C-alpha positions, 0 to 999 in steps of 0.5 A: 496481499497474496494467499496461496495453497500448496506445499507447507513452508520448507526449504527450496528444492526447485531450480529457477527454470522450474520456478519460471515454468510454474509462473508461465503456467500460472499466468496462462491459466489466469488469462484463460480464466479471464477469457472464460469469464468474458464468454460467460457474459455473452451467455448471461446476456449481460446488458450493454451498459454492464459490458461497457463498465467491465470493458472500460475497467479492464482496459484501464487496469491493463494499461495502468499495470503496463505503466507501473510494471517497470517501476514495481521494484521502486519504493513509492508513496501516495500523497493525498490532499486537497486540489484546492490548496493554494501555492502560498498555503503552508500545507502546500510548502510542506507537500513540496518539502515532503516530495523533495525529501522522499525523492532524494531517498529514491522514492517515487511520489504518486498523486492524483495528478491534480493541483494543490497538494498533489502539484506541490508533492510532484513539484518537490519530487520532480518529473522523473520521480513523479507518477500520476493517476488522474481522473476524468471529471467535469472540473478539476481534472487537468493534470498539473504541469509537472506530470501532464503529458508524462509517460508515467501519467494514467487517466481513469474514467472510474474512481474504483479502478483509480483507487486500486492503483493508489493503494496496490502499487505503493509502499506508504500513504501520506495524507494532507488536509483535504475534502471528501476525497481525502477523507474517503481515501484515508478511511478506505486505506485504513479499512483495507489494512484493518481487514487484511485486504492490503498488506501493512504499510505506513499511513501518515497524516501530515500538515504544516506546523500549528494546523488543527485538521488532523488533531480535530479528526483524531479527536472525533475518531476517539470520541465517536468511534473508539468510545463507542467500541466501533473500532479497537484501541489497537486500530489507531496504531495503523496510522501516525499524525504529525506536523513535521515533514522530517518526522513523516519521512522518518516514519516511512523509512523506519517502517522498512528498517528491517521489515520488507514485506509479507505474504500468506501461504495457506494459513501461515503469514510470512514476514520477510525481513532484511536482517534475521531476528536474534533469539532474544527478540524472537522470545520477546515477540512470542511473549508479547504477541501470543494474543494474535496467534491462532495456534503455535508460535512465531518461528523462523522459516525458509523461502517457500516454493511460491516465493522463489520467483521474486528475486528481490525477496528470495534470500531474505530471512523470514518469520512465520506465524498463524496470525488471527487475521483480525488484529492488524493494529497489533501486528503493526505494533509487532512490526514496530518492535522488529524494526526497533530492536532488529 
């Protein structure tokens, strides 16, 4: 999620060349800042071990960004799940079916590149529509045959750099039953969205028909987290549970039926949409979601100077609101209304 300072939201008054110069200057300033930080490490007399971590992490991320950059405008879904799921398990078959159906809709499938659910999702999507972010481990580290030796495979030494790519570069997350790693990823992505560190996106917990993994999980969440007021009821709006692949696919595609993306500019949240909202829908949003505003109303707005470098979203209609940055579940509920009635 981006947060910017600068001019208040208003009409575009700058040409494309000015936007390009603005971007070039901003990139140069950030590169200079990285170099300055590196120089300070020498002044700090940072230990060799700390320097190795920073150097390797920076190298990993630079290379990963390079690999993902050509596909930035392609919709992508991350699939999590156990590497130990056997090919004859119903969940494996469901992962193959899910990967195939998402690829048919033009979505690329990102996984941890291992076996089990990860291999099933890649098998369904096919090599051309698969991307992998592998991790170096003393076991279970060999990439699956669909993505192994593919140019779209990145291998990481650190989990924290790998996790960034799982969430930063995708537009949806689907989780099949899995072990500690799957649970870790689910709670992390929920935390990132709940706290506003990641833009809204669909999170779907999927398993084969008749499974009890996710129903048991959500029972625990309701009884131990929600009942103790450790989370809010609206937080459960951030994810969906299903045992139907078609429902999972529809949950993802429907999320982007009208909603496109979001961005902060100063203290204003801007929602970019594919179609403008009607007067009736705008009035309904203000009537039903005033509780998530710190001030003012939900209003239509135009493209800000900071947004014009993005050709994909430059001409989209927009809504602006002073979101309290706390009720992410309610914001998701508002996006659902925009998608359903927009």
